[in-house]
TILUMBA-193343 format. One record per residue (C-alpha): residue number from 1; residue in three letters; x, y, z. Coordinates in Angstrom, 3 decimals, m for minus. Example, Ala and Ser with C-alpha at 12.3 -4.5 7.8 and 13.67 -1.06 7.14 Angstrom:
2
   seq   type         c1         c2         c3
     1    ALA     12.300     m4.500      7.800
     2    SER     13.670     m1.060      7.140
***
This chain:
94
   seq   type         c1         c2         c3
     1    MET     39.169    m42.220    m67.769
     2    ASN     42.116    m41.203    m69.672
     3    PRO     44.812    m39.136    m67.696
     4    GLU     43.642    m35.652    m70.130
     5    SER     39.806    m36.068    m68.337
     6    LEU     41.071    m36.252    m64.774
     7    SER     43.059    m32.958    m65.465
     8    VAL     40.873    m31.044    m66.599
     9    GLU     38.760    m32.113    m63.416
    10    GLU     41.150    m31.326    m61.317
    11    GLY     41.453    m28.344    m62.984
    12    ASN     37.042    m27.427    m62.389
    13    VAL     38.128    m28.132    m58.953
    14    ARG     40.627    m26.310    m57.924
    15    LYS     38.564    m23.459    m59.482
    16    LYS     36.028    m24.314    m56.660
    17    ASN     38.159    m24.300    m53.368
    18    ALA     39.763    m20.802    m55.455
    19    ALA     36.551    m19.017    m55.495
    20    LYS     35.822    m20.629    m52.077
    21    ALA     38.831    m19.266    m50.427
    22    ARG     38.032    m15.644    m51.679
    23    VAL     34.841    m15.781    m50.601
    24    ALA     35.541    m16.614    m46.794
    25    PRO     37.456    m14.157    m45.767
    26    LEU     35.063    m11.161    m47.413
    27    LEU     31.902    m13.552    m45.377
    28    SER     34.168    m13.772    m42.420
    29    ALA     34.062     m9.669    m42.655
    30    THR     30.495     m8.977    m42.950
    31    ILE     30.123    m11.364    m40.625
    32    ALA     31.694     m9.058    m37.802
    33    LEU     31.167     m5.875    m39.192
    34    VAL     27.329     m7.341    m38.962
    35    VAL     27.453     m8.538    m35.174
    36    CYS     29.607     m5.203    m34.518
    37    LEU     27.727     m3.026    m35.407
    38    ALA     24.288     m4.557    m34.495
    39    ARG     23.993     m3.206    m30.856
    40    ARG     24.008      1.036    m33.012
    41    VAL     21.232     m0.188    m35.039
    42    ALA     19.022     m1.538    m32.163
    43    ALA     19.277      1.571    m30.481
    44    GLN     18.274      4.010    m32.743
    45    GLY     14.936      4.135    m31.659
    46    CYS     13.584      8.068    m31.258
    47    ALA     12.565      9.255    m27.822
    48    ALA      9.634     11.103    m30.247
    49    CYS      8.683      8.234    m31.955
    50    TYR      8.844      6.114    m28.516
    51    GLU      6.559      8.066    m27.122
    52    SER      3.960      8.443    m30.188
    53    ALA      3.175      4.739    m30.017
    54    ALA      2.758      4.315    m26.320
    55    ALA      0.503      6.699    m25.783
    56    SER     m1.690      5.872    m29.491
    57    GLY     m3.345      2.878    m27.163
    58    ALA     m4.134     m0.466    m27.451
    59    GLN     m5.529      0.049    m31.350
    60    GLY     m2.217      2.653    m32.116
    61    ARG     m0.202     m0.847    m30.768
    62    ALA     m1.679     m3.503    m33.034
    63    ALA     m2.229     m0.743    m36.599
    64    LEU      2.328     m0.183    m35.656
    65    ARG      2.253     m4.368    m34.696
    66    HIS      0.946     m4.646    m38.643
    67    GLY      1.883     m2.494    m40.453
    68    ILE      5.362     m3.337    m39.968
    69    LEU      4.004     m6.933    m40.860
    70    ILE      3.570     m6.046    m44.031
    71    LEU      6.278     m4.281    m44.921
    72    LEU      8.119     m7.257    m43.636
    73    ILE      6.566     m9.502    m46.452
    74    PRO      7.540     m7.457    m49.602
    75    THR     11.321     m7.834    m47.970
    76    LEU     11.758    m11.299    m46.661
    77    SER      9.002    m12.146    m50.506
    78    LEU     12.194     m9.837    m52.344
    79    ILE     14.915    m11.555    m50.211
    80    ALA     14.317    m15.006    m50.524
    81    VAL     13.284    m14.854    m54.310
    82    ILE     17.346    m13.122    m55.327
    83    GLY     18.336    m16.055    m52.579
    84    GLY     16.564    m18.803    m54.712
    85    LEU     18.314    m16.965    m57.772
    86    VAL     21.614    m17.635    m56.368
    87    TYR     20.999    m20.624    m55.510
    88    LYS     20.068    m22.034    m58.612
    89    ARG     22.250    m21.114    m60.332
    90    ARG     25.503    m21.460    m58.217
    91    ASN     27.099    m23.968    m60.951
    92    VAL     26.115    m21.475    m63.785
    93    SER     29.809    m20.741    m65.213
    94    ARG     30.662    m17.697    m66.496
***
């Protein structure tokens, strides 16, 4: 290999490392924010909704569980597709 091609490869490695260095603080801040707000999000149960669900009986609770699962499927599918596209295109230069 000639020295010129090595310098190009070194430049590419430096660009990738710089990109990772920019993403790391953002990712850390996002994770910290999610951890800090997790308790607040979990505490958003409405008393009227809880009482209504509790009073609906076994059939109502089963319907509620199935409804939650049905709503989860498209959401998780969309996240998986977007994640797959990002992973597939991770090495594409701009």
